[in-house]
OpenMM code with the backbone's topology and positions (N, CA, C; nanometers):
from openmm import Vec3, app, unit

residues = "UNK UNK UNK UNK UNK UNK UNK UNK UNK UNK UNK UNK UNK UNK UNK UNK UNK UNK UNK UNK UNK UNK UNK UNK UNK UNK UNK UNK UNK UNK UNK UNK UNK UNK UNK UNK UNK UNK UNK UNK UNK UNK UNK UNK UNK UNK UNK UNK UNK UNK UNK UNK UNK UNK UNK UNK UNK UNK UNK UNK UNK UNK UNK UNK UNK UNK UNK UNK UNK UNK".split()
positions = [
    Vec3(-0.7527, 3.3507, 2.1339),
    Vec3(-0.8268, 3.2547, 2.0387),
    Vec3(-0.7511, 3.1232, 2.1052),
    Vec3(-0.7917, 3.0374, 2.0760),
    Vec3(-0.7597, 2.9126, 2.1335),
    Vec3(-0.7245, 2.8459, 1.9981),
    Vec3(-0.5829, 2.7800, 1.9678),
    Vec3(-0.5463, 2.6774, 1.8778),
    Vec3(-0.5659, 2.5076, 1.8990),
    Vec3(-0.6231, 2.4626, 1.8213),
    Vec3(-0.6458, 2.2852, 1.8474),
    Vec3(-0.5124, 2.2531, 1.8521),
    Vec3(-0.4197, 2.2566, 1.7961),
    Vec3(-0.2829, 2.1555, 1.7596),
    Vec3(-0.1683, 2.2803, 1.8203),
    Vec3(-0.2243, 2.3669, 1.8988),
    Vec3(-0.1222, 2.4436, 1.9722),
    Vec3(0.0245, 2.5275, 1.9067),
    Vec3(0.0876, 2.5757, 1.9461),
    Vec3(0.1948, 2.7057, 1.8562),
    Vec3(0.1174, 2.8522, 1.8313),
    Vec3(0.2085, 2.9210, 1.7771),
    Vec3(0.1242, 3.0148, 1.7744),
    Vec3(0.0922, 3.0671, 1.6219),
    Vec3(-0.0618, 3.1317, 1.5913),
    Vec3(-0.1161, 3.1505, 1.4517),
    Vec3(0.0486, 3.1933, 1.3570),
    Vec3(0.0353, 3.1365, 1.2289),
    Vec3(0.0771, 3.1407, 1.1206),
    Vec3(0.2555, 3.1085, 1.1406),
    Vec3(0.2694, 2.9933, 1.2152),
    Vec3(0.3911, 2.9401, 1.2192),
    Vec3(0.3883, 2.7740, 1.2246),
    Vec3(0.4729, 2.7003, 1.1268),
    Vec3(0.4406, 2.5672, 1.1075),
    Vec3(0.5127, 2.4983, 1.2048),
    Vec3(0.4833, 2.3299, 1.2411),
    Vec3(0.5653, 2.3114, 1.3259),
    Vec3(0.6547, 2.2618, 1.3174),
    Vec3(0.7400, 2.1903, 1.3434),
    Vec3(0.8790, 2.1926, 1.2756),
    Vec3(0.8686, 2.1073, 1.1878),
    Vec3(0.8335, 1.9432, 1.2003),
    Vec3(0.7827, 1.8607, 1.1245),
    Vec3(0.6973, 1.8799, 1.0294),
    Vec3(0.6854, 1.9676, 0.9779),
    Vec3(0.5843, 2.0703, 0.8768),
    Vec3(0.6289, 2.0562, 0.7715),
    Vec3(0.7902, 2.1647, 0.7890),
    Vec3(0.8605, 2.1752, 0.6945),
    Vec3(0.9719, 2.0419, 0.6320),
    Vec3(0.9608, 1.9441, 0.6913),
    Vec3(1.0324, 1.8459, 0.6654),
    Vec3(0.9713, 1.7377, 0.6628),
    Vec3(0.8669, 1.7236, 0.5187),
    Vec3(0.7383, 1.6297, 0.4548),
    Vec3(0.7686, 1.5499, 0.3737),
    Vec3(0.8445, 1.5575, 0.3296),
    Vec3(0.8717, 1.5036, 0.1828),
    Vec3(0.7483, 1.3690, 0.0978),
    Vec3(0.7150, 1.2666, 0.2381),
    Vec3(0.6528, 1.1795, 0.1668),
    Vec3(0.5514, 1.2772, 0.1323),
    Vec3(0.4567, 1.3249, 0.2733),
    Vec3(0.3134, 1.4131, 0.2455),
    Vec3(0.3020, 1.5204, 0.0807),
    Vec3(0.4134, 1.5641, 0.0735),
    Vec3(0.4701, 1.6443, -0.0483),
    Vec3(0.4206, 1.5628, -0.1841),
    Vec3(0.5052, 1.4314, -0.1518),
    Vec3(0.5035, 1.3680, -0.2923),
    Vec3(0.3407, 1.2889, -0.2941),
    Vec3(0.2612, 1.2709, -0.1766),
    Vec3(0.1548, 1.1898, -0.2112),
    Vec3(0.0504, 1.2910, -0.2322),
    Vec3(0.0624, 1.4394, -0.2261),
    Vec3(0.0081, 1.5083, -0.2672),
    Vec3(0.0256, 1.5553, -0.4296),
    Vec3(0.1634, 1.5080, -0.4793),
    Vec3(0.1447, 1.5544, -0.6229),
    Vec3(0.1066, 1.4578, -0.6831),
    Vec3(0.1296, 1.3051, -0.6310),
    Vec3(0.0317, 1.1839, -0.6926),
    Vec3(-0.0832, 1.2019, -0.7355),
    Vec3(-0.1490, 1.2673, -0.6005),
    Vec3(-0.3011, 1.2492, -0.6290),
    Vec3(-0.3567, 1.3681, -0.6958),
    Vec3(-0.2779, 1.4489, -0.7148),
    Vec3(-0.2807, 1.5846, -0.7932),
    Vec3(-0.2626, 1.5178, -0.9851),
    Vec3(-0.1647, 1.4740, -0.9659),
    Vec3(-0.1229, 1.4123, -1.1034),
    Vec3(-0.2251, 1.3228, -1.1289),
    Vec3(-0.2772, 1.2371, -1.0520),
    Vec3(-0.3565, 1.1527, -1.0893),
    Vec3(-0.5050, 1.1815, -1.0949),
    Vec3(-0.5547, 1.2985, -1.0980),
    Vec3(-0.6806, 1.3636, -1.1074),
    Vec3(-0.6322, 1.3868, -1.2263),
    Vec3(-0.5669, 1.5128, -1.2614),
    Vec3(-0.5621, 1.5019, -1.3728),
    Vec3(-0.5019, 1.4250, -1.5114),
    Vec3(-0.4570, 1.3263, -1.5116),
    Vec3(-0.4573, 1.2402, -1.5869),
    Vec3(-0.5963, 1.1743, -1.6021),
    Vec3(-0.6978, 1.1641, -1.4809),
    Vec3(-0.7849, 1.1236, -1.4828),
    Vec3(-0.9368, 1.2080, -1.5818),
    Vec3(-0.9056, 1.3325, -1.5678),
    Vec3(-0.9414, 1.4363, -1.6644),
    Vec3(-0.9400, 1.4360, -1.7761),
    Vec3(-0.8095, 1.4722, -1.7904),
    Vec3(-0.7709, 1.3985, -1.9209),
    Vec3(-0.8147, 1.2733, -2.0243),
    Vec3(-0.8124, 1.2035, -2.0024),
    Vec3(-0.8658, 1.0872, -2.0620),
    Vec3(-1.0203, 1.1026, -2.0372),
    Vec3(-1.1093, 1.1336, -1.9573),
    Vec3(-1.2344, 1.1110, -1.9434),
    Vec3(-1.2727, 1.2690, -2.0479),
    Vec3(-1.1550, 1.2945, -2.0843),
    Vec3(-1.1826, 1.4878, -2.1956),
    Vec3(-1.1314, 1.3989, -2.3444),
    Vec3(-1.0475, 1.2906, -2.3035),
    Vec3(-1.0141, 1.2398, -2.4359),
    Vec3(-1.1355, 1.1453, -2.5067),
    Vec3(-1.2072, 1.0610, -2.3817),
    Vec3(-1.3028, 0.9195, -2.4306),
    Vec3(-1.4436, 1.0619, -2.4689),
    Vec3(-1.4894, 1.1629, -2.4429),
    Vec3(-1.5891, 1.2429, -2.4434),
    Vec3(-1.5996, 1.3124, -2.5906),
    Vec3(-1.4239, 1.3493, -2.6633),
    Vec3(-1.4207, 1.3679, -2.7623),
    Vec3(-1.4150, 1.2883, -2.8604),
    Vec3(-1.3756, 1.1763, -2.8279),
    Vec3(-1.3977, 1.0398, -2.9807),
    Vec3(-1.5150, 0.9929, -2.9342),
    Vec3(-1.5998, 1.0256, -2.8449),
    Vec3(-1.7647, 0.9811, -2.9062),
    Vec3(-1.8069, 1.0877, -2.9416),
    Vec3(-1.7868, 1.2243, -2.9358),
    Vec3(-1.8465, 1.3255, -3.0222),
    Vec3(-1.7947, 1.3425, -3.1764),
    Vec3(-1.7017, 1.2706, -3.2116),
    Vec3(-1.6787, 1.2674, -3.3139),
    Vec3(-1.7162, 1.2414, -3.4236),
    Vec3(-1.7002, 1.3825, -3.5266),
    Vec3(-1.8299, 1.2885, -3.6713),
    Vec3(-1.7780, 1.1724, -3.7271),
    Vec3(-1.6370, 1.1120, -3.6691),
    Vec3(-1.6166, 0.9457, -3.7586),
    Vec3(-1.7319, 0.8430, -3.6648),
    Vec3(-1.6878, 0.8994, -3.4978),
    Vec3(-1.7894, 0.7711, -3.4506),
    Vec3(-1.9996, 0.8117, -3.4369),
    Vec3(-1.9764, 0.9421, -3.4830),
    Vec3(-2.1318, 0.9420, -3.5109),
    Vec3(-2.2007, 0.8489, -3.6444),
    Vec3(-2.0991, 0.8730, -3.7544),
    Vec3(-2.1375, 0.8210, -3.8644),
    Vec3(-2.1299, 0.6841, -3.8840),
    Vec3(-2.1078, 0.5608, -3.8246),
    Vec3(-2.1382, 0.4819, -3.8287),
    Vec3(-2.2714, 0.3926, -3.7972),
    Vec3(-2.3436, 0.4792, -3.7945),
    Vec3(-2.4666, 0.4354, -3.8243),
    Vec3(-2.5245, 0.3562, -3.9226),
    Vec3(-2.4491, 0.3697, -4.0490),
    Vec3(-2.4574, 0.2578, -4.1441),
    Vec3(-2.3816, 0.1312, -4.1609),
    Vec3(-2.4511, 0.0373, -4.2238),
    Vec3(-2.3584, -0.0617, -4.2395),
    Vec3(-2.2532, -0.0477, -4.3532),
    Vec3(-2.2111, -0.1644, -4.3715),
    Vec3(-2.0927, -0.1592, -4.4137),
    Vec3(-2.1019, -0.1427, -4.6198),
    Vec3(-2.2276, -0.2105, -4.6335),
    Vec3(-2.2635, -0.1515, -4.7918),
    Vec3(-2.3385, -0.0800, -4.8117),
    Vec3(-2.3533, 0.0511, -4.7055),
    Vec3(-2.3933, 0.1500, -4.7340),
    Vec3(-2.5736, 0.2096, -4.7202),
    Vec3(-2.6602, 0.0624, -4.6866),
    Vec3(-2.7996, 0.0617, -4.6282),
    Vec3(-2.7539, 0.0772, -4.4535),
    Vec3(-2.8908, 0.1152, -4.4346),
    Vec3(-2.9070, 0.0930, -4.3052),
    Vec3(-2.9473, 0.0406, -4.2683),
    Vec3(-2.9031, -0.0376, -4.1295),
    Vec3(-2.8847, -0.1869, -4.0777),
    Vec3(-3.0584, -0.2293, -4.0235),
    Vec3(-3.1319, -0.1386, -4.0103),
    Vec3(-3.2895, -0.1876, -3.9504),
    Vec3(-3.3756, -0.0733, -4.0855),
    Vec3(-3.4280, -0.1599, -4.1664),
    Vec3(-3.5582, -0.1050, -4.2487),
    Vec3(-3.6941, -0.1125, -4.1477),
    Vec3(-3.7001, 0.0238, -4.2152),
    Vec3(-3.8882, -0.0223, -4.1485),
    Vec3(-3.9365, -0.1054, -4.2232),
    Vec3(-4.1132, -0.0998, -4.1429),
    Vec3(-4.1807, -0.2333, -4.1969),
    Vec3(-4.2470, -0.1390, -4.2861),
    Vec3(-4.3061, -0.1979, -4.3730),
    Vec3(-4.4174, -0.1348, -4.4777),
    Vec3(-4.4967, -0.1770, -4.4571),
    Vec3(-4.6310, -0.1632, -4.4818),
    Vec3(-4.7559, -0.1800, -4.4693),
    Vec3(-4.8327, -0.1890, -4.5761),
] * unit.nanometer
topology = app.Topology()
chain = topology.addChain("A")
for resn in residues:
    res = topology.addResidue(resn, chain)
    for name in ("N", "CA", "C"):
        topology.addAtom(name, app.Element.getBySymbol(name[0]), res)
């Protein structure tokens, strides 16, 4: 079997074990995605909350738009 990067299968390159910057960037990438999903989930829960859905009436208790009567 031919390997594109060379070396034997199952073994890492010498520099792969000492790559703290790559590990840190991968961790930041994963943390960013988790935070983004958490914020989106919070926004969806806020939009679907009963208090957000009940804002269709005006402050005095009447409906903001009255239907036309003929």
